mmCIF file of the C-alpha atoms, coordinates in Angstrom:
data_MODEL
# 
_entry.id   MODEL 
# 
loop_
_atom_site.group_PDB 
_atom_site.id 
_atom_site.type_symbol 
_atom_site.label_atom_id 
_atom_site.label_alt_id 
_atom_site.label_comp_id 
_atom_site.label_asym_id 
_atom_site.label_entity_id 
_atom_site.label_seq_id 
_atom_site.pdbx_PDB_ins_code 
_atom_site.Cartn_x 
_atom_site.Cartn_y 
_atom_site.Cartn_z 
_atom_site.occupancy 
_atom_site.B_iso_or_equiv 
_atom_site.pdbx_formal_charge 
_atom_site.auth_seq_id 
_atom_site.auth_comp_id 
_atom_site.auth_asym_id 
_atom_site.auth_atom_id 
_atom_site.pdbx_PDB_model_num 
ATOM 1  C CA . MET A 1 1  ? 11.542  -12.916 -29.633 1.00 0.00 ? 1  MET A CA 1 
ATOM 2  C CA . PRO A 1 2  ? 14.493  -12.852 -32.053 1.00 0.00 ? 2  PRO A CA 1 
ATOM 3  C CA . ARG A 1 3  ? 15.178  -9.591  -33.815 1.00 0.00 ? 3  ARG A CA 1 
ATOM 4  C CA . HIS A 1 4  ? 13.960  -10.248 -37.357 1.00 0.00 ? 4  HIS A CA 1 
ATOM 5  C CA . THR A 1 5  ? 10.905  -12.313 -36.426 1.00 0.00 ? 5  THR A CA 1 
ATOM 6  C CA . ARG A 1 6  ? 8.816   -9.154  -36.198 1.00 0.00 ? 6  ARG A CA 1 
ATOM 7  C CA . THR A 1 7  ? 10.061  -8.156  -39.655 1.00 0.00 ? 7  THR A CA 1 
ATOM 8  C CA . PHE A 1 8  ? 8.746   -11.380 -41.181 1.00 0.00 ? 8  PHE A CA 1 
ATOM 9  C CA . LEU A 1 9  ? 5.424   -10.898 -39.399 1.00 0.00 ? 9  LEU A CA 1 
ATOM 10 C CA . LEU A 1 10 ? 5.171   -7.306  -40.680 1.00 0.00 ? 10 LEU A CA 1 
ATOM 11 C CA . ILE A 1 11 ? 5.888   -8.471  -44.235 1.00 0.00 ? 11 ILE A CA 1 
ATOM 12 C CA . THR A 1 12 ? 3.112   -11.043 -43.868 1.00 0.00 ? 12 THR A CA 1 
ATOM 13 C CA . LEU A 1 13 ? 0.734   -8.360  -42.568 1.00 0.00 ? 13 LEU A CA 1 
ATOM 14 C CA . ALA A 1 14 ? 1.606   -6.102  -45.510 1.00 0.00 ? 14 ALA A CA 1 
ATOM 15 C CA . LEU A 1 15 ? 0.859   -8.920  -47.963 1.00 0.00 ? 15 LEU A CA 1 
ATOM 16 C CA . VAL A 1 16 ? -2.474  -9.571  -46.207 1.00 0.00 ? 16 VAL A CA 1 
ATOM 17 C CA . LEU A 1 17 ? -3.381  -5.900  -46.594 1.00 0.00 ? 17 LEU A CA 1 
ATOM 18 C CA . VAL A 1 18 ? -2.430  -5.911  -50.291 1.00 0.00 ? 18 VAL A CA 1 
ATOM 19 C CA . GLU A 1 19 ? -4.540  -8.995  -50.891 1.00 0.00 ? 19 GLU A CA 1 
ATOM 20 C CA . ALA A 1 20 ? -7.475  -7.507  -48.984 1.00 0.00 ? 20 ALA A CA 1 
ATOM 21 C CA . MET A 1 21 ? -7.220  -4.361  -51.093 1.00 0.00 ? 21 MET A CA 1 
ATOM 22 C CA . LEU A 1 22 ? -7.198  -6.429  -54.307 1.00 0.00 ? 22 LEU A CA 1 
ATOM 23 C CA . VAL A 1 23 ? -10.203 -8.489  -53.201 1.00 0.00 ? 23 VAL A CA 1 
ATOM 24 C CA . VAL A 1 24 ? -12.185 -5.362  -52.268 1.00 0.00 ? 24 VAL A CA 1 
ATOM 25 C CA . GLN A 1 25 ? -11.246 -3.780  -55.590 1.00 0.00 ? 25 GLN A CA 1 
ATOM 26 C CA . GLU A 1 26 ? -12.433 -6.900  -57.404 1.00 0.00 ? 26 GLU A CA 1 
ATOM 27 C CA . ALA A 1 27 ? -15.649 -7.043  -55.365 1.00 0.00 ? 27 ALA A CA 1 
ATOM 28 C CA . THR A 1 28 ? -16.566 -3.431  -56.112 1.00 0.00 ? 28 THR A CA 1 
ATOM 29 C CA . GLY A 1 29 ? -16.309 -4.099  -59.820 1.00 0.00 ? 29 GLY A CA 1 
ATOM 30 C CA . GLY A 1 30 ? -13.171 -2.066  -60.321 1.00 0.00 ? 30 GLY A CA 1 
ATOM 31 C CA . GLY A 1 31 ? -11.242 -5.087  -61.477 1.00 0.00 ? 31 GLY A CA 1 
ATOM 32 C CA . SER A 1 32 ? -7.855  -5.890  -60.067 1.00 0.00 ? 32 SER A CA 1 
ATOM 33 C CA . SER A 1 33 ? -4.615  -7.192  -61.410 1.00 0.00 ? 33 SER A CA 1 
ATOM 34 C CA . HIS A 1 34 ? -5.223  -10.928 -61.611 1.00 0.00 ? 34 HIS A CA 1 
ATOM 35 C CA . LEU A 1 35 ? -1.514  -11.643 -61.823 1.00 0.00 ? 35 LEU A CA 1 
ATOM 36 C CA . LEU A 1 36 ? -1.054  -9.982  -58.432 1.00 0.00 ? 36 LEU A CA 1 
ATOM 37 C CA . LEU A 1 37 ? -4.055  -11.679 -56.853 1.00 0.00 ? 37 LEU A CA 1 
ATOM 38 C CA . TYR A 1 38 ? -3.520  -15.167 -58.242 1.00 0.00 ? 38 TYR A CA 1 
ATOM 39 C CA . ALA A 1 39 ? 0.262   -15.461 -58.422 1.00 0.00 ? 39 ALA A CA 1 
ATOM 40 C CA . LEU A 1 40 ? 2.425   -12.798 -56.827 1.00 0.00 ? 40 LEU A CA 1 
ATOM 41 C CA . VAL A 1 41 ? 0.712   -12.426 -53.441 1.00 0.00 ? 41 VAL A CA 1 
ATOM 42 C CA . PRO A 1 42 ? 0.559   -16.198 -52.777 1.00 0.00 ? 42 PRO A CA 1 
ATOM 43 C CA . LEU A 1 43 ? 4.190   -16.543 -53.893 1.00 0.00 ? 43 LEU A CA 1 
ATOM 44 C CA . GLY A 1 44 ? 5.049   -13.694 -51.530 1.00 0.00 ? 44 GLY A CA 1 
ATOM 45 C CA . PHE A 1 45 ? 3.538   -15.666 -48.660 1.00 0.00 ? 45 PHE A CA 1 
ATOM 46 C CA . VAL A 1 46 ? 5.540   -18.765 -49.606 1.00 0.00 ? 46 VAL A CA 1 
ATOM 47 C CA . ALA A 1 47 ? 8.744   -16.740 -49.926 1.00 0.00 ? 47 ALA A CA 1 
ATOM 48 C CA . THR A 1 48 ? 8.161   -15.148 -46.528 1.00 0.00 ? 48 THR A CA 1 
ATOM 49 C CA . GLY A 1 49 ? 7.533   -18.549 -44.942 1.00 0.00 ? 49 GLY A CA 1 
ATOM 50 C CA . ILE A 1 50 ? 10.662  -20.025 -46.493 1.00 0.00 ? 50 ILE A CA 1 
ATOM 51 C CA . GLY A 1 51 ? 12.661  -16.972 -45.437 1.00 0.00 ? 51 GLY A CA 1 
ATOM 52 C CA . THR A 1 52 ? 11.407  -17.400 -41.888 1.00 0.00 ? 52 THR A CA 1 
ATOM 53 C CA . LEU A 1 53 ? 12.457  -21.060 -41.848 1.00 0.00 ? 53 LEU A CA 1 
ATOM 54 C CA . VAL A 1 54 ? 15.897  -20.249 -43.252 1.00 0.00 ? 54 VAL A CA 1 
ATOM 55 C CA . TYR A 1 55 ? 16.320  -17.533 -40.632 1.00 0.00 ? 55 TYR A CA 1 
ATOM 56 C CA . ALA A 1 56 ? 15.200  -19.994 -37.932 1.00 0.00 ? 56 ALA A CA 1 
ATOM 57 C CA . GLU A 1 57 ? 17.982  -22.403 -38.828 1.00 0.00 ? 57 GLU A CA 1 
ATOM 58 C CA . ARG A 1 58 ? 20.551  -19.657 -38.306 1.00 0.00 ? 58 ARG A CA 1 
ATOM 59 C CA . GLN A 1 59 ? 19.539  -19.121 -34.678 1.00 0.00 ? 59 GLN A CA 1 
ATOM 60 C CA . GLU A 1 60 ? 21.982  -20.459 -32.137 1.00 0.00 ? 60 GLU A CA 1 
ATOM 61 C CA . GLU A 1 61 ? 19.619  -20.819 -29.185 1.00 0.00 ? 61 GLU A CA 1 
ATOM 62 C CA . PRO A 1 62 ? 17.138  -23.735 -29.480 1.00 0.00 ? 62 PRO A CA 1 
ATOM 63 C CA . LYS A 1 63 ? 14.384  -21.700 -27.824 1.00 0.00 ? 63 LYS A CA 1 
ATOM 64 C CA . GLU A 1 64 ? 14.795  -18.847 -30.329 1.00 0.00 ? 64 GLU A CA 1 
ATOM 65 C CA . ARG A 1 65 ? 14.918  -21.343 -33.203 1.00 0.00 ? 65 ARG A CA 1 
ATOM 66 C CA . ASP A 1 66 ? 11.609  -22.852 -32.105 1.00 0.00 ? 66 ASP A CA 1 
ATOM 67 C CA . THR A 1 67 ? 10.056  -19.396 -31.727 1.00 0.00 ? 67 THR A CA 1 
ATOM 68 C CA . VAL A 1 68 ? 11.006  -18.395 -35.257 1.00 0.00 ? 68 VAL A CA 1 
ATOM 69 C CA . ARG A 1 69 ? 9.880   -21.753 -36.685 1.00 0.00 ? 69 ARG A CA 1 
ATOM 70 C CA . GLY A 1 70 ? 6.551   -21.303 -34.938 1.00 0.00 ? 70 GLY A CA 1 
ATOM 71 C CA . SER A 1 71 ? 6.132   -17.872 -36.477 1.00 0.00 ? 71 SER A CA 1 
ATOM 72 C CA . SER A 1 72 ? 6.518   -19.425 -39.950 1.00 0.00 ? 72 SER A CA 1 
ATOM 73 C CA . VAL A 1 73 ? 3.055   -20.963 -39.523 1.00 0.00 ? 73 VAL A CA 1 
ATOM 74 C CA . LEU A 1 74 ? 1.459   -17.581 -40.189 1.00 0.00 ? 74 LEU A CA 1 
ATOM 75 C CA . PRO A 1 75 ? 2.848   -17.010 -43.732 1.00 0.00 ? 75 PRO A CA 1 
ATOM 76 C CA . PHE A 1 76 ? 2.147   -20.601 -44.777 1.00 0.00 ? 76 PHE A CA 1 
ATOM 77 C CA . GLY A 1 77 ? -1.375  -20.410 -43.340 1.00 0.00 ? 77 GLY A CA 1 
ATOM 78 C CA . CYS A 1 78 ? -1.902  -17.149 -45.214 1.00 0.00 ? 78 CYS A CA 1 
ATOM 79 C CA . PHE A 1 79 ? -0.694  -18.884 -48.395 1.00 0.00 ? 79 PHE A CA 1 
ATOM 80 C CA . VAL A 1 80 ? -3.409  -21.525 -48.041 1.00 0.00 ? 80 VAL A CA 1 
ATOM 81 C CA . LEU A 1 81 ? -6.030  -18.872 -47.307 1.00 0.00 ? 81 LEU A CA 1 
ATOM 82 C CA . SER A 1 82 ? -4.758  -16.749 -50.198 1.00 0.00 ? 82 SER A CA 1 
ATOM 83 C CA . GLY A 1 83 ? -5.133  -19.685 -52.576 1.00 0.00 ? 83 GLY A CA 1 
ATOM 84 C CA . ALA A 1 84 ? -8.679  -20.265 -51.364 1.00 0.00 ? 84 ALA A CA 1 
ATOM 85 C CA . ILE A 1 85 ? -9.532  -16.581 -51.834 1.00 0.00 ? 85 ILE A CA 1 
ATOM 86 C CA . ALA A 1 86 ? -8.030  -16.575 -55.333 1.00 0.00 ? 86 ALA A CA 1 
ATOM 87 C CA . LEU A 1 87 ? -10.103 -19.623 -56.266 1.00 0.00 ? 87 LEU A CA 1 
ATOM 88 C CA . TRP A 1 88 ? -13.232 -18.008 -54.820 1.00 0.00 ? 88 TRP A CA 1 
ATOM 89 C CA . VAL A 1 89 ? -12.664 -14.785 -56.765 1.00 0.00 ? 89 VAL A CA 1 
ATOM 90 C CA . ALA A 1 90 ? -11.975 -16.763 -59.953 1.00 0.00 ? 90 ALA A CA 1 
ATOM 91 C CA . MET A 1 91 ? -15.184 -18.749 -59.445 1.00 0.00 ? 91 MET A CA 1 
ATOM 92 C CA . LEU A 1 92 ? -17.237 -15.564 -58.897 1.00 0.00 ? 92 LEU A CA 1 
ATOM 93 C CA . ASP A 1 93 ? -15.654 -13.967 -61.956 1.00 0.00 ? 93 ASP A CA 1 
ATOM 94 C CA . TYR A 1 94 ? -16.545 -17.033 -64.035 1.00 0.00 ? 94 TYR A CA 1 
ATOM 95 C CA . VAL A 1 95 ? -20.123 -17.146 -62.730 1.00 0.00 ? 95 VAL A CA 1 
ATOM 96 C CA . ASN A 1 96 ? -20.726 -13.431 -63.339 1.00 0.00 ? 96 ASN A CA 1 
ATOM 97 C CA . ARG A 1 97 ? -19.649 -13.566 -66.990 1.00 0.00 ? 97 ARG A CA 1 
# 
């Protein structure tokens, strides 16, 4: 596995943990920063995915390039899931008003 691929995966894991913390905080009634939950965390996933793809293009070996491109699926998948979670939390917030 190329050197910085693990770094991108760790960044994605950190963003997942931040989003999980925000969702739990929202679910317990503590209220969370909606800007973080609805905008910054999903944009962080997109930025990580784009960064992974840019890094993949800089790899000289085709096998390493494919490995890094394959690892970009995780941040983009998390972006889709993050958007779904944000919509779910927004819907629950609207219903509970």
